[in-house]
Every structure is written in C-alpha cells, then in structure tokens.
C-alpha positions in Angstrom: 103.9 96.7 -77.6 100.9 95.2 -78.9 99.2 96.8 -81.8 96.0 98.9 -81.5 92.8 96.7 -82.7 92.4 98.8 -85.7 95.6 97.5 -87.2 95.3 94.6 -87.1 93.0 95.3 -90.7 93.1 97.3 -93.3 92.1 100.9 -94.5 87.6 100.8 -96.2 87.9 99.7 -99.6 85.0 102.5 -100.4 86.8 105.3 -99.1 90.0 104.2 -100.8 88.3 104.3 -103.7 86.6 107.5 -103.3 90.7 109.2 -103.0 91.3 108.0 -106.0 88.9 110.5 -107.5 91.2 113.2 -106.1 92.7 115.7 -109.0 90.8 114.1 -111.6 88.6 116.4 -113.7 85.2 114.5 -115.8 83.9 116.7 -118.2 80.8 117.3 -119.1 80.2 114.6 -122.3 81.6 112.1 -120.2 81.1 112.2 -115.9 82.1 109.7 -113.4 80.2 106.5 -113.7 80.4 105.4 -110.0 79.6 101.8 -109.6 81.9 100.8 -106.7 79.1 101.3 -103.9 75.9 99.5 -103.4 73.9 101.5 -101.6 70.8 103.6 -103.2 71.5 107.3 -103.7 68.1 108.8 -103.6 65.8 109.6 -101.0 63.4 108.1 -99.2 60.2 108.1 -101.6 58.0 111.1 -100.4 55.4 109.1 -98.4 58.2 108.3 -96.6 59.7 111.1 -95.9 56.6 112.8 -94.8 56.2 110.0 -92.1 59.8 110.5 -90.9 59.2 114.6 -90.8 55.9 114.1 -89.2 57.5 111.4 -86.4 60.5 114.6 -85.6 58.0 116.9 -85.4 55.1 114.8 -83.6 56.6 112.0 -82.0 59.0 113.3 -79.0 60.1 109.2 -78.8 61.6 109.3 -82.0 64.2 111.5 -80.0 64.9 110.0 -77.0 66.4 106.6 -75.7 64.1 103.1 -77.5 65.0 99.8 -75.7 68.3 98.0 -76.6 66.9 96.0 -79.3 64.6 98.0 -80.8 60.9 99.2 -81.0 58.8 95.8 -79.9 55.9 96.9 -82.8 59.0 96.8 -85.8 60.8 93.7 -84.0 57.0 91.8 -84.1 56.0 93.7 -87.7 60.0 91.8 -89.3 58.6 88.7 -87.3 55.6 87.8 -88.6 57.0 89.0 -92.4 59.4 86.4 -91.9 56.8 84.0 -91.1 55.0 84.9 -94.2 57.8 84.9 -96.3 59.9 81.7 -94.9 57.3 79.4 -93.4 58.0 77.6 -89.9 57.6 80.3 -87.2 59.9 83.2 -85.5 58.8 85.7 -82.4 59.5 89.1 -81.9 62.0 87.9 -79.0 63.4 85.7 -81.9 64.2 89.2 -83.7 66.4 91.7 -82.9 67.0 95.8 -84.5 70.3 96.8 -85.1 72.3 100.4 -86.4 72.2 98.7 -89.9 73.3 95.5 -90.9 77.1 95.5 -90.2 76.6 95.9 -86.7 74.1 92.8 -86.6 76.6 90.9 -87.5 79.3 92.5 -85.1 76.7 91.8 -82.9 76.5 88.6 -83.9 80.3 87.6 -84.0 80.9 89.5 -80.2 78.5 86.7 -79.4 79.4 83.7 -80.7 83.4 83.8 -80.8 86.8 85.4 -78.6 90.6 86.4 -79.2 91.4 82.9 -81.4 88.6 81.8 -82.6 87.6 81.4 -86.1 84.7 82.2 -89.0 84.4 80.6 -92.1 83.8 83.3 -95.4 83.5 82.4 -98.9 85.5 83.9 -100.8 85.8 86.4 -102.6 84.3 88.0 -99.7 82.1 91.3 -98.2 85.3 92.6 -97.5 83.4 94.7 -93.5 83.3 91.0 -92.5 86.9 90.4 -92.7 87.1 94.0 -91.1 85.4 93.0 -88.1 86.6 89.4 -87.6 90.2 91.4 -87.2 89.3 93.8 -85.2 87.7 91.0 -83.4 91.0 88.6 -83.1 89.2 86.5 -84.8 90.7 84.4 -87.6 88.9 84.9 -90.9 89.5 81.2 -92.5 88.6 81.5 -96.6 86.5 79.1 -97.9 87.0 79.2 -101.8 84.4 78.9 -104.3 84.0 77.5 -107.8 82.9 78.9 -111.2 80.1 80.3 -110.3 80.6 81.5 -107.3 79.0 79.3 -105.0 81.2 77.2 -102.1 81.1 73.4 -101.5 79.5 72.6 -97.6 82.4 69.4 -98.3 85.1 72.5 -98.4 84.1 74.4 -95.4 83.3 70.9 -93.7 87.6 70.3 -93.9 88.1 73.8 -92.8 86.2 73.3 -89.0 88.5 73.2 -86.1 87.6 73.3 -82.6 88.0 76.7 -82.3 85.6 77.3 -84.9 82.4 78.9 -84.4 80.4 79.7 -87.6 79.9 79.5 -91.1 79.0 83.0 -92.7 77.5 83.7 -95.8 76.0 86.3 -98.2 73.0 85.4 -100.5 72.6 87.1 -102.9 75.6 87.6 -102.6 77.9 90.5 -102.1 80.3 90.7 -103.8 79.9 88.1 -106.2 75.6 89.1 -106.6 74.7 85.3 -107.2 72.2 83.4 -105.5 72.7 80.4 -103.8 70.2 77.9 -104.1 68.2 76.6 -101.3 69.6 73.2 -101.3 73.4 74.4 -101.1 72.2 76.6 -97.6 70.5 74.0 -96.5 73.4 72.0 -96.5 75.5 74.8 -94.8 72.7 74.8 -92.1 73.0 70.6 -91.6 76.6 71.1 -91.4 76.9 73.8 -88.7 74.0 71.6 -87.2 75.8 68.5 -86.8 78.9 70.5 -86.3 77.3 72.9 -83.0 78.5 75.9 -84.7 76.3 78.3 -86.3 75.3 79.4 -89.5 75.2 83.6 -89.9 73.1 84.1 -93.2 73.6 87.3 -93.8 70.4 88.2 -96.9 70.4 92.0 -96.9 69.6 92.0 -100.4 66.9 89.2 -100.2 64.4 91.9 -101.9 66.1 91.6 -105.2 66.5 88.5 -105.0 65.0 87.1 -108.5 62.9 84.2 -107.9 60.1 84.3 -106.6 60.1 81.2 -103.9 61.9 81.7 -101.0 64.7 81.7 -100.9 65.3 78.9 -98.0 62.7 77.3 -95.7 65.3 77.0 -92.9 62.7 78.5 -90.3 60.9 75.4 -91.1 63.3 74.2 -88.9 61.6 74.5 -85.4 64.8 74.1 -84.3 66.5 76.7 -86.1 67.5 79.1 -83.5 70.2 76.6 -82.4 72.0 77.1 -85.5 70.7 80.1 -87.5 71.4 83.6 -87.3 70.2 85.8 -90.1 70.7 89.3 -90.7 69.0 91.7 -93.1 69.2 95.8 -93.8 66.1 98.4 -94.5 68.5 100.2 -96.4 68.2 98.4 -100.0 64.5 98.0 -99.1 63.3 102.1 -98.4 66.3 103.5 -99.1 67.3 104.0 -95.7 71.3 103.9 -95.9 71.8 107.1 -93.9 69.3 106.0 -90.8 71.3 102.6 -90.2 68.9 100.1 -89.5 69.2 96.6 -89.8 67.7 93.2 -88.3 69.2 89.9 -86.3 67.0 86.7 -85.7 68.2 84.3 -84.2 67.8 82.6 -80.1 66.2 84.7 -77.4 69.7 83.6 -75.3 72.1 84.4 -78.5 70.0 88.3 -78.3 70.1 88.7 -74.8 74.3 88.6 -75.5 73.6 90.8 -78.4 72.2 93.0 -76.0 75.1 93.5 -74.1 77.2 94.4 -77.2 74.5 96.4 -79.2 73.8 99.1 -75.4 77.7 99.6 -75.1 78.1 100.3 -78.8 74.8 102.8 -80.0 72.4 101.9 -76.6 69.9 102.2 -78.7 68.9 102.1 -82.8 68.4 105.3 -84.1 64.5 105.9 -83.4 63.8 108.2 -86.9 64.8 105.1 -88.9 63.5 102.4 -87.2 59.8 104.0 -86.9 60.4 104.4 -91.2 60.6 100.6 -91.5 57.7 100.2 -89.8 56.1 102.3 -91.8 57.3 101.4 -94.7 56.9 97.8 -94.2 52.9 98.4 -94.0 53.0 100.7 -96.3 55.2 100.4 -99.0 55.3 97.0 -100.4 53.9 97.5 -104.0 56.1 100.4 -104.2 59.4 97.9 -103.2 58.1 95.5 -105.5 58.4 98.0 -108.5 62.3 98.6 -107.5 62.8 95.3 -107.0 61.0 94.7 -110.8 64.1 98.0 -111.6 66.7 96.1 -110.1 66.2 93.1 -112.3 65.9 95.2 -115.6 68.8 96.9 -115.1 70.4 92.4 -114.0 69.1 91.6 -117.0 70.3 94.8 -119.1 73.7 93.3 -118.2 73.3 89.8 -119.4 71.9 91.5 -122.4 75.4 94.4 -123.2 77.6 92.3 -121.8 78.6 90.5 -125.1 80.2 93.8 -126.1 82.7 93.4 -123.1 83.1 89.8 -123.4 84.4 89.9 -127.5 87.4 91.8 -126.0 88.4 88.7 -123.6 85.6 90.3 -120.2 84.3 87.5 -118.4 80.8 88.0 -116.1 81.6 85.8 -113.4 78.2 86.5 -111.4 75.5 88.4 -111.6 72.3 88.9 -109.1 71.1 91.4 -106.8 72.9 95.1 -107.0 76.6 93.6 -108.1 78.3 92.4 -110.9 81.0 90.6 -110.9 83.7 90.4 -113.4 87.1 88.8 -114.6 89.2 91.5 -116.9 91.6 90.4 -119.5 94.4 93.3 -118.8 98.0 92.0 -118.1 97.7 94.8 -115.1 96.4 93.9 -111.6 93.3 94.3 -110.8 94.0 97.1 -108.1 96.9 99.1 -110.8 93.6 99.0 -113.2 90.4 100.6 -110.9 92.8 103.1 -110.6 93.6 103.6 -114.4 90.3 103.5 -115.2 89.0 106.9 -113.4 91.1 108.9 -115.7 91.3 106.7 -118.2 87.2 105.8 -119.1 85.7 108.4 -116.2 84.8 104.8 -114.5 85.4 104.1 -110.4 84.6 100.1 -109.8 86.4 98.6 -106.9 89.2 95.3 -107.7 88.8 92.2 -106.5 91.6 92.8 -104.2 89.6 93.9 -101.6 87.3 90.9 -101.7 89.8 88.3 -101.6 92.8 87.5 -98.6 96.3 89.9 -99.3 98.2 88.4 -102.2 95.4 86.2 -103.1 96.4 86.0 -107.2 92.4 85.5 -108.2 91.6 89.5 -106.7 94.2 90.7 -109.4 91.9 89.4 -111.8 88.2 90.6 -110.4 85.9 93.9 -110.5 83.4 94.6 -108.6 80.2 96.5 -110.0 77.5 97.9 -108.0 74.9 99.0 -111.1 71.3 99.6 -109.0 72.6 103.8 -109.1 73.2 102.6 -112.9 70.2 102.7 -115.3 70.4 100.8 -118.9 71.8 104.0 -120.1 74.3 104.1 -118.2 74.6 100.0 -117.9 74.9 100.7 -121.8 77.1 103.6 -121.2 79.6 101.5 -118.7 80.3 98.8 -121.5 81.2 101.5 -124.3 84.3 102.6 -122.0 85.0 99.3 -121.0 84.8 98.1 -124.6 87.5 101.4 -125.5 90.2 100.2 -123.4 93.0 99.5 -124.7 95.8 98.1 -122.1 97.5 95.6 -123.0 96.2 91.6 -122.6 97.2 88.9 -121.1 98.7 86.3 -122.8 97.3 83.3 -120.7 
C-alpha cells in the first residue's frame, strides 16, 4: 500500500522544537531566549494597523474573494518597485501575489515539475522547500556548499539530469544568512539558461541585505522570464507574518499555470494582507529603512561579540539578514545539544540536522540562530550562556 503525500516528509521543524519546551520552567532571572524562528514577534507599526482597521470596517471588498493572482494595484506596485530596484523591466502581468512566500514556492514547483522530477537545492537548505518537494513527489538533489556556505555552479552542473526542472537558491540565505554575490547568482542564471531549466530565486530577506547596491542584475536581461522565477515575502518587511502575503515574478505562461494551483489551494491571497502590503509599500519606506538598520546593527553585535564563544571552539559559518549559522565544539550531535540547551541554558535554537539530508554528518555540528527578535543585550546574553556550557568537547 502506498503512503500518503504527507508521510513522505518530516514533521515541521519549528513545531518540533517548540515541543522541547514542554515541562521546562524558566526562572525570572534567566528567561527563555528563543532564537528558533525567523519571524517578527512585534505587530505591524501603528499607522499600518490603523489602515488595516479602516480596511476591515470601511472596505467591503476586504471580506470577499479577490483575483486569484492578487489585487491589480498591488501587482503593479510590486512590478514598479522591482523595476526601480533591479533595473530592467517587470510588468504587472509578470507578478502574482500569494498567501506567503512558501505558497509562492509551492506554486512554482507545481507549475514546473511532476512526479519523479528533480530540483537542485544547496545545503544546508530551507526545510520547507525540502518538505514541499517531498510531498510533490519531486526529488530534492542536494548541492554541497563551501566553507563560506556558497554553492558552486560547476558542481551544480554535474547534478543536472534530464529530470532536472530547476535550481532553487535563497539569498540572503536561510538558514546560513550569507548573501550570494551578484556574480555568483549570474553564473547560476546563465547555467539554468543554457540548460533550459528554471532558476528559482527566493529573496524573502531582500529588505535586510547589507549591500547598498541591487543584489543582482538578472532583470536587466530582457529574456529573464524564460529562466527566472523570483519569490518575495512581505511578512518580514511589514511584520505581516499572520496575514500571509508573498509574491512571485515569472513569465505570464508560468503564472497561468501557477493560477491553477493557487485557485485550488486558496482561491485568492488574503485581502487584508494585500491591502496592508500595498499601503506599506507606498507609505513605510523610511520606517522599513529603520528596520533594516536595526537588523544590521544586531548583525554587527554578533560579529563584535562572537569572540566570547569563538574562544571556546565555536565557529561562525554564516551571518546575514535574520540568521547566524554556527558550528559547535561539543561531542554530542546538534539535535541532542539543542534539547539540552533548553534545560541547561534556557536557549531554543534549531540544529543543523533540520537543514540537511538525513544522515549528513555536517548537520550534527551545526546550529541556526534566528537573531531578528533578539536585541544587542539579548545577543550578549546568548553568548554568555553558550560560553558557559560545559558539555564534553570533540577530540578532533
């Protein structure tokens, strides 16, 4: 008897980690430091909440079905914003709005791949991408990364087979935090172009990229719709995680295929989230710049304070946007270590085993820190707690 689609993959990692908190008490002088999930915990800024309240009370359309591919005004605003940021040309017809960026990825895969096809994912990978490929009957082909967590296009080319439908990159990266250099992204684009496959570029954390210049110039190629599928999220930019609003930029024929998936799964993206995203894009540019500055300051705090655990054998493998990716010095594997840290240090983070193929030994040495909700004082306290851990060390 065949197994269900959901049984082909693992349990949601963030939910699994939350269960580690069951039965554990955290004293007032050492509250829980939760660095497990990359999501803002604060509500949207007050002006945006007021606008959302007005939409709920005064705009009847907020409560009705809308276009499957999203509100035309938001699609146009996203296209105009992308054209300004990246150069080139993006039209509203090449943009669709989705119920979050995860749904954008799911729609792209549904439009691209069938049973037994393959998609190349750099490892460590974003676990929800792997989960969706599993449930779609699509093979996730792991692409190793170097010491700086950067993938190599030459290695990727060796993994391409007649069943390969796409290469999926996340930059700034989740879980590694690293910002893929523009030239590297361009190499992957040319590889995908030459081999007739798609390049899926998940830029969920684009608003918190430390570089002042555009992260890449792919949209300057008039032929970009033949190869590129770009994904984006409004959740991090405007604190709209609960309103599930994302976007996908791709060719019109591919979006027509995505529309079939989106209509079946959700009918339309949430109306309130779309209206919030549109108002945010038009009115919160300065506020978002301040949010970016704060995230970059927390990134700097990790760089400045890391010496405290670096002296204990820890290694900072990647850093950027919402994430720091660490290698620990202890003899126990990272999944066991993370459970122990809840009890011993009052710290909740995710192990590298959740971001790599099962049995990959590298994951047993790695941890992801989602630092966007931890201020400078919290980051300093995190390092103090990690430095105080007294578990047996590896002998290598």
